[in-house]
C-alpha positions as CSV (number, residue, x, y, z in Angstrom):
1,X,-4.0,-16.9,16.3
2,X,-1.3,-19.3,17.1
3,X,2.3,-18.9,15.4
4,X,4.6,-21.0,18.1
5,X,7.7,-22.2,16.5
6,X,7.3,-19.7,13.8
7,X,9.8,-16.5,13.5
8,X,8.1,-13.5,15.1
9,X,8.1,-9.8,13.6
10,X,9.8,-7.2,15.7
11,X,9.2,-3.8,14.3
12,X,12.9,-2.1,13.8
13,X,14.3,-5.6,14.1
14,X,17.6,-6.6,11.3
15,X,15.0,-7.9,9.2
16,X,12.3,-4.7,9.3
17,X,15.3,-2.7,8.0
18,X,16.9,-4.7,5.9
19,X,14.2,-5.2,4.0
20,X,13.3,-1.5,4.3
21,X,16.5,-0.5,3.0
22,X,16.3,-3.2,0.1
23,X,12.7,-1.7,-0.7
24,X,14.3,2.1,-1.2
25,X,17.3,1.1,-2.8
26,X,15.0,-0.2,-5.7
27,X,13.1,2.4,-5.8
28,X,16.1,4.4,-6.3
29,X,17.0,2.6,-8.9
30,X,14.1,3.0,-10.7
31,X,14.2,6.7,-10.2
32,X,18.2,6.7,-11.7
33,X,16.8,5.1,-14.8
34,X,14.0,6.9,-15.7
35,X,15.4,8.7,-18.3
36,X,17.3,5.8,-20.1
37,X,13.9,3.7,-20.3
38,X,10.0,3.9,-21.3
39,X,7.4,1.7,-20.3
40,X,7.9,-1.7,-21.7
41,X,4.4,-3.4,-21.5
42,X,5.5,-6.8,-20.9
43,X,7.1,-6.3,-18.0
44,X,4.3,-4.4,-16.6
45,X,1.8,-7.7,-17.4
46,X,4.7,-10.1,-15.8
47,X,4.7,-7.8,-12.3
48,X,1.1,-8.1,-12.5
49,X,0.9,-11.3,-12.7
50,X,4.0,-11.5,-10.1
51,X,1.8,-9.5,-7.3
52,X,-1.4,-11.3,-8.2
53,X,0.1,-15.3,-7.6
54,X,1.9,-13.6,-4.2
55,X,-1.7,-13.0,-3.0
56,X,-3.4,-15.8,-4.1
57,X,-0.5,-17.8,-2.6
58,X,-1.4,-16.0,0.6
59,X,-4.9,-16.3,0.8
60,X,-4.0,-20.4,0.1
61,X,-1.7,-20.2,3.0
62,X,-4.2,-18.8,5.5
63,X,-6.9,-21.5,4.0
64,X,-4.5,-24.3,4.1
65,X,-3.3,-23.9,7.6
66,X,-6.7,-22.9,9.0
67,X,-6.1,-19.0,9.6
68,X,-8.4,-17.8,7.1
69,X,-11.4,-15.9,8.8
70,X,-13.9,-13.7,7.3
71,X,-13.3,-10.8,9.8
72,X,-9.8,-10.5,8.6
73,X,-8.9,-12.1,5.9
74,X,-11.0,-9.9,3.3
75,X,-9.1,-7.7,0.4
76,X,-10.9,-4.9,2.4
77,X,-7.4,-3.1,4.2
78,X,-6.4,0.3,2.5
79,X,-3.4,-1.8,1.3
80,X,-5.2,-5.0,0.0
81,X,-7.8,-2.6,-2.4
82,X,-4.5,-0.6,-3.3
83,X,-2.8,-3.8,-4.1
84,X,-5.6,-4.9,-6.1
85,X,-6.2,-1.8,-8.2
86,X,-2.3,-2.1,-9.1
87,X,-2.7,-5.1,-10.5
88,X,-5.3,-3.8,-12.8
89,X,-3.5,-0.5,-13.0
90,X,-0.6,-2.8,-14.8
91,X,-2.5,-4.6,-17.1
92,X,-4.7,-1.8,-18.1
93,X,-2.6,1.8,-17.6
94,X,-5.8,3.6,-16.4
95,X,-5.9,6.8,-15.6
96,X,-8.2,6.5,-13.4
97,X,-7.1,4.0,-11.3
98,X,-3.0,5.9,-11.2
99,X,-4.4,8.5,-8.7
100,X,-5.6,6.0,-6.3
101,X,-2.7,4.2,-6.3
102,X,-0.4,6.9,-6.1
103,X,-1.9,8.6,-3.4
104,X,-3.6,6.1,-1.3
105,X,-1.4,3.3,-2.5
106,X,2.1,5.2,-1.5
107,X,0.8,6.5,1.6
108,X,-1.2,3.5,2.7
109,X,2.0,1.5,1.7
110,X,4.8,3.9,3.2
111,X,2.9,4.0,6.6
112,X,2.5,-0.3,6.7
113,X,5.9,-0.7,5.9
114,X,7.6,1.9,8.5
115,X,5.0,0.3,11.3
116,X,4.1,-3.3,9.7
117,X,1.2,-5.0,11.3
118,X,2.6,-8.1,10.7
119,X,3.0,-11.3,13.0
120,X,5.9,-13.7,11.1
121,X,9.6,-12.7,10.3
122,X,12.4,-13.8,8.2
123,X,12.3,-16.1,6.4
124,X,8.7,-17.1,6.6
125,X,6.5,-16.6,3.3
126,X,4.3,-13.8,5.1
127,X,7.4,-11.5,5.5
128,X,8.3,-11.9,2.0
129,X,4.6,-11.4,0.5
130,X,4.2,-8.8,3.1
131,X,7.3,-6.5,1.7
132,X,7.0,-7.4,-1.9
133,X,3.1,-6.3,-1.9
134,X,3.4,-3.5,-0.3
135,X,6.7,-2.3,-2.3
136,X,5.1,-3.5,-5.5
137,X,2.6,-0.6,-4.9
138,X,4.8,2.0,-4.5
139,X,7.2,0.8,-7.3
140,X,4.1,0.6,-9.7
141,X,3.1,4.3,-9.0
142,X,6.9,5.6,-9.3
143,X,7.0,3.7,-12.6
144,X,3.9,5.0,-14.0
145,X,4.9,8.7,-13.2
146,X,8.9,8.8,-14.0
147,X,8.5,5.8,-16.7
148,X,4.9,6.3,-18.0
149,X,4.5,9.9,-17.8
150,X,1.7,9.9,-15.8
151,X,1.3,12.9,-13.6
152,X,-0.3,13.5,-10.2
153,X,-2.6,16.3,-9.6
154,X,-4.5,17.8,-7.3
155,X,-7.9,16.9,-8.9
156,X,-6.4,13.1,-8.2
157,X,-6.3,14.0,-4.8
158,X,-9.8,14.9,-4.3
159,X,-11.0,12.1,-6.6
160,X,-9.0,9.8,-3.9
161,X,-10.5,11.0,-0.8
162,X,-14.2,11.3,-2.5
163,X,-13.3,7.5,-3.3
164,X,-11.9,6.8,-0.1
165,X,-14.9,8.2,1.8
166,X,-17.2,5.8,-0.4
167,X,-15.4,2.6,0.5
168,X,-15.6,3.4,4.4
169,X,-19.3,2.6,4.7
170,X,-18.8,-0.4,3.0
171,X,-16.3,-1.3,4.9
172,X,-17.6,0.0,8.4
173,X,-20.8,-2.5,7.3
174,X,-18.5,-5.4,6.9
175,X,-16.6,-4.6,9.8
176,X,-20.3,-4.6,11.9
177,X,-21.4,-8.0,10.4
178,X,-18.2,-9.9,11.0
179,X,-17.2,-8.4,14.0
180,X,-13.5,-7.6,11.7
181,X,-11.3,-4.5,12.4
182,X,-10.5,-3.7,8.4
183,X,-8.9,0.0,8.1
184,X,-8.7,-0.1,11.8
185,X,-12.3,1.3,12.2
186,X,-13.0,0.1,15.1
187,X,-9.3,-0.2,16.7
188,X,-5.9,1.0,16.7
189,X,-3.6,-1.7,15.6
190,X,-1.5,-3.2,18.5
191,X,1.9,-3.1,17.4
192,X,2.0,0.2,17.2
193,X,1.1,2.7,14.4
194,X,0.6,6.5,12.9
195,X,-2.9,6.2,14.8
196,X,-1.4,6.3,18.3
197,X,-0.7,10.2,17.6
198,X,-4.0,11.0,16.6
199,X,-6.3,10.5,19.5
200,X,-8.5,8.1,20.9
201,X,-11.3,6.0,19.1
202,X,-13.6,7.6,17.2
203,X,-11.6,10.8,16.9
204,X,-8.7,9.4,15.5
205,X,-11.0,8.5,12.4
206,X,-11.5,12.2,11.7
207,X,-7.8,12.8,12.3
208,X,-7.0,10.3,9.7
209,X,-8.8,12.5,7.3
210,X,-7.2,15.1,7.6
211,X,-3.5,13.5,8.1
212,X,-4.4,11.5,4.6
213,X,-5.2,14.9,3.3
214,X,-1.7,16.3,4.2
215,X,0.2,13.7,3.2
216,X,-1.1,13.4,-0.2
217,X,-0.6,17.2,-0.6
218,X,3.1,16.2,0.2
219,X,3.1,13.7,-2.5
220,X,1.7,15.5,-4.8
221,X,3.9,18.8,-4.1
222,X,6.9,16.6,-4.3
223,X,6.7,15.1,-7.7
224,X,5.2,18.4,-8.4
225,X,8.3,20.1,-7.8
226,X,10.0,17.6,-9.0
227,X,8.6,17.9,-12.9
228,X,8.8,21.5,-12.4
229,X,12.7,21.7,-12.0
230,X,13.6,19.5,-14.9
231,X,11.2,21.3,-16.9
232,X,8.6,18.5,-17.5
233,X,4.7,18.5,-17.4
234,X,3.0,20.1,-14.4
């Protein structure tokens, strides 16, 4: 794709660091206010709509600028799938969706935020879309945990791992049919990522299963221990 005369994103640049700081400050504020407010359903619906509108605007922008292509524009990346389920979770409150959004959503979004596969930087719309939607996944998972009383469980890890492995064959097929690289199942991202430390293709795919399980286990342990410390539900 040609992004001539458009701001190029550089990892760990000022634009990157500022977005990360703002996002985590908002998460911290959400944490500090967790005992003051409960869940507010109208806000949940409004936030779900804002995430949906942001994604639709992104798809429209790609289509209008002739960037849309079936090989990379379908919502088949882990964070794209997590975003869709996040929107549905905000709208329905489904406890089944919460497990996936909490584990795969937070795990995938954190990795994406720290090492973005992003071409365009501030003040381009794509920059705002990327960080708004990725932090939106994390904020939603934390909101349902801190405000709605949902709790991550070890069974939730198992369910998430099973669902991910059920999704993979579908993504493999789409990649093969359209020469895509959804979920980086055919090659690593060129801009650098965690995958660079997990071995060559295709072995990094197996390593990623183990790493995903460890990340999910760490998330469960952190939130479980925090609940135990304040005498909450375990």
